[in-house]
N, C-alpha and C positions, 0 to 999 in steps of 0.2 A: 327303037326300044320304048317300052312303056312300063309303068310301074308294076303291072302284073307279072311281067317277065322277071323283074328283080325279085319279087316275092317268090316266084317259082324257083329261081336260082338259089335263094337263101335256104330252101328246104332240102336241097340235094347237094350243096357245095361240098367238095372233098376238103379234108383238112389242109392239104398242101395249097389249094387255091385260096382258102380263107386266109392262111398266113401270108400269101403273096399279096392279097388285097390289103391287109393291115399294113404290111411293109410299104406298099405304094401310098397309102393314106398318110403314114408317118412322114414319108419323103415329101409328099405334096404340102401338108400343113407346115412341116418344118421349114420349107422354103418360102412360105408366104410372108412377105415383109415389104412394106412400101406401098406406093399408090397403085390403084387400079381405076377403071373407068368411073365407078360410082362410089369410091371410098378409099380407105387406106388401112393398113395393118401395121401396128407397132407392138412388138413383143406379143403379149397374149390379149391384146385389145383390138377389136374390129370397129372402125369408125365408118359409118355409112352416110353418104350424102342424103339430104332430105328430098329424095326423088324416087319414083317407082313405087313398088308395092312390096309389103312384107307379110309373110305367113309366119306366125310365131307359135311354136308347139311346145307345150309343157312336158312334164314327166310322162314317159311311156312304159318304163319298167317291163320290157319284154312283151308288150301288147301290140303285136303286129297288126291285128285286126283294126284297132283304133287308128293306126297310121294309115291303113288302107281307106278307112272311112273319111279321114281328114282330107286326103288327096282327092277322093271322089267328090266330096262336098265342095271343095275350094277350087277344083280344076287347076291347082297350082303346078302339077307336074307338066301339064300342057303349056302353062304360062312361062315356065322356066325356059323352054325352047323358043318361045315367041318373043320374049323381051328380056334382054340381058340385065335390065335394072330390077328384075323380079328377084326377091331374096326369100330364103327360108331360114329361119333361126330356130334351132333346137335348143331348149333351155337346160338340157342335161338329164341325167338319170335314164339311160337307155336300157340298162340291164338290171338284174336282180328282181326277185318277186314273181316274174313272169316266165312261163315255160318256154317262150320263144325269144329269150334274151339273146341267144347267139344269132338267130335270124334277124332280130332287130338291129344289132350291131352291123351285120352284113348289109342290110338294106340302107342304113344311113351312110355307111362308108362308100357304097356304090353310088349313091346320090352325090356325095362330096366329090368323088373323082370325076363324075360325069359333068358336074357344074361347080367347079372349084371356086369361082368368084361369086357364086350365088347361094351356095349352101354353107352355113356357118354352124359349127358344132360347139356348143358351150360345154364346159365341164360341170358335172353335177357332183353332189357329195358321194354318190355311188361310183364316181370316177375319181375319187380323191386320192391323195398320197397314201403310201403304205402304212403310215403311222396314224391315219384317220379313216380306217375302213368303216363303211356304214354297215349296219346290221338290219335285216339279214343280208349277208353277202353270199348268196347262193349261186352266183354265176358259175363258179367251178362245177357245181353239181349239174347244171344244165349243159355245160360244155362236155362233161364226161358222158352224159346220156347220149349226146349227139355224135361225138367224135371218138368215143370209147378210149382206147389207150393213147390216142394221138391228141388228147385234149390239152396237155400241159404246155406245149410250145405256143398254142393259140392264146391261152390265158396269159402267158408271159408277154407276148407281143401286145395284147390288149392293154395290159398294165403299163407298158412302155408308151403306148398311144395316149393314154390318159393325160400324161404330162404335156402333151402338145395341144390339147383342146383349149379353147379360148376361155378366158375369165369373164368377158363381158362384150356386149355390142352396144355402141354409143351412136345415137342420132342427135346431132346438135340441136339444142333448144327444144328437144322433144322427149327422148327416151334414154334411159339406161336399162339394159337387159342383163340380168345375172341369174344364176340358179337359185341362190339362197337369199341373201339380203345385204344390207348396208352395215358398215362399221363406222363408228364415230371417229375413227382414226383417219378416214379418207380426207385428204386435203386437195387432191388433184387426180386427174385421169391416169397420169403416168404411174401412180402408186398401184392402181388397179391392174394396169398392164404388166407390172413387174412383180406382182404378189407371189408368183411361183418361185422367183429367185430368192426371196427372203423368207420362205416358209419356215425354215428351221430356226430363224431368229425372232419372228413375230407372228401374230395370229391373223393377219389380214386375209390370206387365202382361205383359212379355216372359216372365217366369218362370211366371206363371199359365198362359200359353198353351203354353210350350215345355218346361218342366221334366219330368224323368223321375226316378223313384225308383231308387236303386242299393242293392243288398243288402250290399255289402262295405265301405261307407263310413259315416262318421258325420256329416260336415259337408256342404259343397257344393263342387262342382268344375265346371270348364267342360265343356260338353256337346259330344260329337262331331257333334251336329246343326248346329253353327255358330251356334246361338242358345240361350238358356236355360242351365240347369245340371242336373247330376245331384245329387240331394239324398239324404242318408242317413237312417238310422233315427232318430237323435237329433233331426234337424230335424222329422221327422214327429211324433214324440212331443211335443216342446215346443210346436209350433204348434197341434196339435189340442187340447192342454190349454189353451192361451191362449184359444182361441175356444170351448171348451166342447163339443166333439163327439168321438165315438169313432172314426169311420171317414171316410176320404177316398175318394170315388167319382170316378174320372176315366177319360178315354179316352186318345187320343194314341198309344198303342203297339199295333201289331198283335201279337196273341198267337195261338199255334197253336190253342188251344181256345176262343178268343173271349173269354176272361177270364183273369185271374191275380190272386193274392193275394200281397202283399209286406209287408215291415216288420212282421213278427210279427202279421199280421192287421189292421193299421191301414189298409191300402190295398187297394181293389178296383179293378182296371182292366177296362174293358169295351171290346170292339171289335166293332161290329155289322155290318160289311161282310164278306162271305164270298167267298173265292176270289180269282182274279187281279185286280189285280196284287199282292195281299197274300199269297196262297198260305197262308192260314191254314186249318186243318182244319175249323174251325167259326166261326160268328158267335155272339154272345151278347147278352143283354139282362137287365135286372133288373126284377122285378115285386114290389114290397114294400109291406106295410102300414106307414104312417108312424107309427102310434101305438105300435107295438112297439119296445122298445129291444133292441139287440143289442150285446154286449160287443166283438165284432170281426167282421171280414169272413167268417171261417170259418162263423159262425152264419148268414150270408146265403146260403150255398150252396144251400139248398133253394129260394131265390127267384131264383136265377140260372138262366136257361133258354138252352139252346144249340140250334142248328139247322144 
């Protein structure tokens, strides 16, 4: 199997086979708990040992072409089979905005099932709870175009899948990876792991999926997005110290060059979809050896690749 085969499958998959794939992914992710060779999983948190290599991919929004480019440039599809310590972390937002949203979900779920201990799918705000739907939420339109009258059960299963996706990936003394951003409420990693359970009572899951860093503020303020908050440098500094990492790696924001660095090098933002409707000049991804320690995101620049 190579990635081109998965892409070809995604374009012709029947509705029944797509539903079966989603159900298998739900079963697989739902059973992932405890230690594995190069990490452990607790609730909705993946902790990776500082070894091997990681490919980190930001928002794709139905942009299958950019995903093909990323795998071609990084050779990570071949590396997955060659070294079990090779990891791929998707930062969320797989669908909406892009006409190949269904195909994109198909591709990442096929990857997950092929390499369950190496592919980690984070939850984005476009995979959020039903009371926090992102806009535009046009995934149903793309599913209807592709599967005609058979689209509704696929959408229902995908919405069920979203609650199984991970809130964060943690690499000790190095990185916290989330879709959106940090909350000043975070005291420990376990709170991040359990954010889904407490969603109806508090806002931590919302903030992990929706928050953005602001450069000119210190605390946290309401976001113009209508959900989540804008958080300042002081929040980033304190929370990263509490959980023992140097750098937050996140997606969620379209950037002209595909990446940006904020909060004095403590935050790296990646956006991996390129072109309309985002109108960014470039897409970007991170390809980094996990055993190495970096003091800030500026030191990661040699490992950030644009296209």
